[in-house]
C-alpha positions in Angstrom: -30.8 -38.4 45.8 -33.5 -37.5 43.3 -34.4 -33.8 43.2 -37.4 -32.9 45.5 -40.5 -32.4 43.3 -42.5 -30.5 45.9 -41.6 -28.1 48.7 -41.6 -29.9 52.1 -44.4 -29.0 54.5 -45.2 -29.8 58.1 -48.2 -29.1 60.2 -50.4 -26.1 59.6 -47.6 -23.7 59.1 -47.4 -21.8 55.7 -44.3 -22.9 54.0 -42.6 -21.0 51.1 -39.4 -21.6 49.1 -36.6 -20.2 51.3 -34.7 -18.8 48.3 -37.8 -16.6 47.5 -37.9 -15.3 51.1 -34.4 -14.7 52.2 -35.5 -11.6 54.1 -36.9 -14.1 56.7 -33.5 -15.6 57.6 -30.3 -14.3 59.1 -28.0 -12.5 56.5 -25.3 -15.2 57.0 -28.0 -17.9 56.4 -29.2 -16.1 53.3 -25.7 -16.0 51.9 -25.1 -19.7 52.6 -28.5 -20.7 51.1 -27.6 -18.8 47.9 -24.1 -20.4 47.6 -25.6 -23.9 48.4 -28.3 -23.5 45.8 -25.6 -22.5 43.2 -23.8 -25.8 43.9 -26.9 -28.0 44.5 -30.1 -27.6 42.3 -32.2 -29.5 44.9 -31.9 -26.6 47.4 -34.4 -24.4 45.5 -37.2 -27.0 45.7 -36.1 -28.7 48.9 -35.6 -25.9 51.5 -38.7 -24.2 52.8 -39.2 -21.3 55.3 -42.1 -20.2 57.4 -42.5 -17.0 59.5 -43.4 -17.5 63.1 -44.0 -15.5 66.2 -40.5 -15.1 67.8 -42.1 -16.1 71.1 -42.7 -19.5 69.7 -39.2 -20.2 68.5 -38.2 -22.7 71.2 -38.8 -26.2 70.0 -41.2 -27.4 72.6 -43.3 -24.2 72.4 -43.5 -24.3 68.6 -44.3 -28.0 68.5 -47.1 -27.5 71.0 -48.5 -24.5 69.3 -48.7 -26.2 65.9 -49.1 -29.8 66.9 -45.8 -30.7 65.2 -44.1 -34.0 65.8 -41.1 -33.7 68.0 -39.3 -36.2 65.8 -39.2 -33.7 62.9 -37.5 -31.0 64.9 -33.7 -30.8 65.0 -31.8 -28.6 67.4 -28.4 -27.1 66.7 -26.1 -26.5 69.7 -22.6 -25.1 69.7 -19.9 -26.8 71.6 -16.2 -26.1 72.2 -13.1 -27.3 73.9 -9.4 -26.9 73.8 -6.4 -29.2 73.2 -2.8 -27.9 73.7 -4.1 -24.3 73.5 -6.0 -25.0 70.2 -9.7 -24.2 70.5 -12.0 -26.5 68.6 -15.7 -25.5 68.0 -18.5 -27.6 66.5 -22.2 -27.2 65.9 -24.1 -30.4 66.7 -27.5 -31.0 65.0 -29.6 -33.6 66.8 -33.3 -34.6 66.8 -35.3 -32.8 69.5 -36.3 -36.1 71.2 -32.5 -36.7 71.8 -29.7 -34.6 73.3 -26.2 -34.1 72.0 -23.7 -36.4 73.6 -21.3 -33.6 74.5 -19.3 -35.3 77.2 -18.5 -38.5 75.3 -19.1 -38.5 71.6 -18.6 -34.9 70.7 -15.6 -34.5 73.1 -13.9 -37.4 71.4 -14.7 -36.1 67.9 -13.2 -32.7 68.8 -10.3 -34.6 70.5 -10.4 -32.3 73.6 -10.2 -33.1 77.3 -13.4 -31.4 78.1 -16.2 -30.1 75.8 -18.9 -27.7 76.9 -21.6 -25.5 75.3 -20.3 -22.2 74.0 -21.6 -19.3 76.1 -24.7 -17.9 74.4 -23.3 -14.4 73.8 -20.3 -15.8 72.1 -22.2 -18.4 70.0 -24.6 -15.7 68.7 -21.8 -13.1 68.1 -19.5 -15.4 66.3 -22.3 -17.1 64.3 -24.1 -13.9 63.3 -27.3 -15.6 64.4 -29.9 -15.1 67.2 -30.2 -17.3 70.3 -32.9 -19.8 69.7 -32.4 -19.6 65.9 -28.9 -21.0 65.4 -28.9 -23.2 62.3 -26.2 -25.2 60.6 -26.8 -23.2 57.4 -24.3 -20.3 57.4 -22.1 -21.1 60.4 -18.5 -19.9 60.4 -16.3 -22.0 58.0 -13.8 -22.8 60.9 -16.5 -24.6 62.9 -17.2 -28.3 62.3 -20.9 -29.1 61.6 -21.8 -32.5 63.0 -25.2 -33.9 62.2 -26.5 -37.0 64.0 -27.2 -39.8 61.5 -30.8 -40.1 62.8 -31.5 -36.6 61.4 -30.7 -37.9 57.9 -31.6 -41.6 58.0 -35.1 -41.6 59.3 -36.8 -40.2 56.2 -38.3 -37.3 58.2 -37.9 -33.7 57.3 -35.7 -31.6 59.5 -37.3 -28.6 61.1 -34.3 -26.3 62.0 -33.6 -22.7 62.8 -33.1 -20.0 60.3 -30.6 -17.9 62.1 -33.4 -15.7 63.6 -36.2 -16.4 66.0 -39.0 -15.2 63.7 -38.8 -18.1 61.2 -37.9 -21.8 60.7 -36.4 -23.8 57.9 -37.7 -27.2 56.8 -35.8 -29.5 54.5 -35.4 -33.3 53.9 -32.8 -34.7 56.3 -31.0 -36.3 53.4 -30.6 -32.8 51.8 -29.2 -31.4 55.1 -26.6 -34.1 54.9 -25.4 -32.5 51.6 -24.9 -29.0 53.1 -21.3 -28.1 52.5 -19.1 -28.9 55.5 -21.6 -31.3 57.2 -20.2 -34.4 58.8 -22.9 -37.1 59.4 -22.0 -38.9 62.6 -23.5 -42.1 64.1 -24.6 -41.9 67.8 -23.9 -38.1 68.1 -27.0 -38.0 70.4 -28.5 -40.0 73.1 -32.3 -40.4 73.8 -33.8 -38.0 76.3 -35.1 -39.5 79.5 
């Protein structure tokens, strides 16, 4: 992929280079962004951050407040299951107009009998991120990071969490696919409705 020449933008939000405003993201996200930028020069120009009212952090609320296209938003959910006493956890990143296929696709990918969403208190404690702000950037190394192919293949930017509720990250979906540890998966999500 060619290096991004301009910082991505979306809607009327004020976007800044994320690496210049690491105070706006969770500490684990800031550390991951620094490491990723050291390994991939496109991160500096390709990952933007904007500060928001934490009350607007939920996808539908943010999209409505700023007239953002739902197709640009990508949600990150944390799912787990066990197999022979071995717990397996994954974060799934899917477009907001879809939902993670937890009971079929993710369950099979994790090779567990039953997959379910990790309890909120556990997901936030183990990720070091806030509820409503969990992002694939900076998750524990032991967790798989599954990204639906639609997030990277449709040419749209990906509006994702920053690890905290008071900001959002924006980056090309194709760049998100290059985040260390990401597995791009076909049909990880199903359409809503």
